[in-house]
C-alpha positions as CSV (number, residue, x, y, z in Angstrom):
1,M,0.0,0.0,0.0
2,T,1.2,3.5,-0.8
3,D,1.7,6.0,2.1
4,A,0.1,9.4,2.0
5,A,3.3,11.3,1.2
6,S,4.1,9.1,-1.9
7,L,0.5,9.4,-3.0
8,A,0.6,13.2,-2.7
9,R,3.8,13.3,-4.8
10,L,2.1,11.2,-7.5
11,L,-1.2,13.2,-7.6
12,I,-0.7,16.8,-6.4
13,R,1.3,19.8,-7.7
14,N,1.1,23.4,-6.4
15,V,1.6,26.1,-9.1
16,D,3.4,28.2,-6.5
17,D,5.9,25.5,-5.5
18,V,7.3,24.4,-8.9
19,D,10.6,25.6,-10.3
20,L,10.0,27.8,-13.4
21,T,12.4,27.8,-16.3
22,Q,13.0,31.0,-18.2
23,H,12.4,30.9,-22.0
24,V,13.4,34.1,-23.9
25,R,13.5,34.8,-27.6
26,E,13.6,38.6,-28.2
27,P,11.9,40.7,-29.2
28,L,8.5,39.0,-28.6
29,Y,8.9,36.0,-26.3
30,D,9.7,36.0,-22.6
31,S,8.1,33.5,-20.1
32,R,8.9,31.3,-17.2
33,R,7.2,28.0,-17.1
34,A,7.0,24.5,-15.7
35,R,5.3,21.3,-16.8
36,L,3.2,20.2,-13.9
37,A,2.2,16.6,-14.9
38,A,5.8,15.3,-15.3
39,G,6.4,12.7,-12.6
40,T,2.7,12.4,-11.7
41,A,0.3,9.6,-12.4
42,A,-1.2,11.5,-15.3
43,R,-1.0,9.8,-18.7
44,K,-3.5,11.6,-20.9
45,L,-3.4,15.1,-19.4
46,G,-0.8,17.8,-19.4
47,A,-0.6,21.1,-17.6
48,T,2.0,23.9,-17.7
49,V,2.1,26.9,-15.4
50,V,3.2,29.9,-17.5
51,V,4.2,33.4,-16.3
52,T,4.6,35.7,-19.2
53,A,6.4,39.0,-18.9
54,P,4.7,42.3,-19.7
55,G,4.3,42.9,-23.4
56,K,5.5,39.4,-24.3
57,R,4.1,36.0,-25.3
58,A,5.1,32.4,-24.4
59,W,4.5,30.7,-27.8
60,P,3.9,31.6,-31.4
61,Y,0.4,31.9,-32.9
62,H,-0.5,28.2,-33.6
63,L,-3.3,25.7,-34.0
64,H,-3.5,22.0,-33.0
65,H,-5.0,19.3,-35.2
66,A,-5.4,16.8,-32.3
67,E,-5.2,18.4,-28.9
68,E,-7.7,20.7,-27.3
69,E,-6.4,23.3,-24.9
70,M,-7.7,25.2,-21.9
71,F,-6.1,28.3,-20.4
72,V,-7.0,29.3,-16.8
73,I,-5.9,32.9,-16.0
74,L,-4.6,32.9,-12.5
75,E,-3.1,36.4,-12.2
76,G,-3.0,39.5,-14.4
77,S,-4.6,40.3,-17.7
78,G,-3.8,40.1,-21.4
79,T,-5.2,39.3,-24.8
80,L,-6.2,36.2,-26.5
81,R,-5.3,36.3,-30.2
82,V,-7.7,33.8,-31.8
83,A,-9.1,33.2,-35.2
84,G,-7.9,36.7,-36.4
85,E,-9.5,38.5,-33.4
86,M,-8.1,40.0,-30.2
87,L,-10.1,39.2,-27.1
88,P,-9.4,40.6,-23.6
89,L,-8.4,38.2,-20.8
90,R,-8.5,38.8,-17.1
91,Q,-8.0,36.9,-13.8
92,G,-10.5,34.1,-13.4
93,D,-11.1,33.6,-17.2
94,V,-11.1,30.1,-18.5
95,V,-10.4,29.8,-22.3
96,F,-11.4,26.7,-24.3
97,I,-9.6,26.1,-27.6
98,P,-10.9,23.1,-29.7
99,A,-8.5,21.4,-32.1
100,G,-8.7,22.4,-35.8
101,K,-8.0,25.1,-38.3
102,A,-10.8,27.4,-37.0
103,Y,-9.0,28.4,-33.8
104,P,-5.4,29.4,-34.2
105,H,-4.4,31.0,-30.9
106,Q,-1.9,32.8,-28.8
107,V,-2.0,34.4,-25.3
108,I,-0.3,37.8,-25.2
109,N,0.5,39.8,-22.1
110,T,-0.7,43.2,-23.1
111,S,-0.5,44.6,-19.6
112,D,2.3,46.1,-17.5
113,A,2.4,43.3,-15.0
114,P,3.2,39.5,-15.2
115,L,0.4,37.3,-16.6
116,K,0.2,33.9,-14.9
117,Y,-2.0,31.1,-16.3
118,L,-2.4,27.3,-16.6
119,A,-2.2,25.8,-20.0
120,I,-3.9,22.4,-19.9
121,S,-4.2,19.9,-22.8
122,G,-4.7,16.3,-23.7
123,N,-1.4,14.4,-24.3
124,E,-2.3,13.0,-27.7
125,P,0.3,10.5,-28.9
126,V,0.2,12.1,-32.4
127,E,-0.1,15.8,-33.1
128,I,0.3,18.2,-36.0
129,C,0.6,21.9,-35.1
130,E,0.5,24.7,-37.7
131,Y,2.0,28.1,-37.3
132,P,0.1,30.5,-39.6
133,D,2.5,33.5,-39.1
134,S,5.6,31.6,-40.3
135,G,4.1,28.9,-42.6
136,K,5.6,26.1,-40.5
137,F,4.2,22.9,-39.1
138,L,5.3,20.5,-36.4
139,A,4.7,16.8,-36.7
140,D,5.0,15.0,-33.3
141,A,4.5,11.4,-32.5
142,A,5.5,9.7,-29.3
143,G,4.9,6.0,-28.5
144,E,6.5,3.5,-26.2
145,A,6.5,0.8,-28.8
146,S,7.7,2.8,-31.8
147,G,9.9,5.5,-30.1
148,S,9.3,9.1,-31.1
149,Y,9.3,11.3,-34.1
150,R,9.4,15.1,-34.1
151,V,10.0,17.4,-37.0
152,T,9.4,21.1,-37.6
153,Q,9.6,22.5,-41.1
154,R,8.0,24.9,-43.6
155,D,5.0,23.9,-45.5
156,T,6.5,24.3,-49.0
157,G,4.0,22.1,-50.7
158,S,3.3,18.4,-50.9
159,V,5.2,15.8,-53.0
160,D,3.6,12.8,-54.7
161,Y,3.1,9.9,-52.4
162,W,5.5,7.8,-54.5
163,D,8.2,10.5,-54.8
164,G,11.6,9.0,-54.2
165,E,10.4,5.5,-53.9
166,P,11.9,2.7,-56.1
């Protein structure tokens, strides 16, 4: 039987107790973040606590083909860039982003104070992300039996299915 302390380590994370890692790419991106589900019992759910600096973003404008996302605004305010619109965000807001081309999205800290939020998603074993601003896509597949595959490249057009095959 598992003792209470071991069970707590497996099931509970506190967003104020995790070590945040700085991610900076000037001029637009500056955030501190930590993946919360790593080391827990979670297998199909992921969560990241994100603290974005004033005037900055954590990730490029993107969309997911497989994963839904949810953002819970814990502190501060900002803007949700989604589907070509700019929507205000404030503490207490919960944002739901379905998978698919209709909802490219990005959280931007448009305030003069840090913006802290939870980014929650399903951990789909296969995902395609598109980045409309840069014309890139990410193909990501992770599986225990097959290993993993991850590639990011520009969408320069398709080739024939048989291209390069004998």
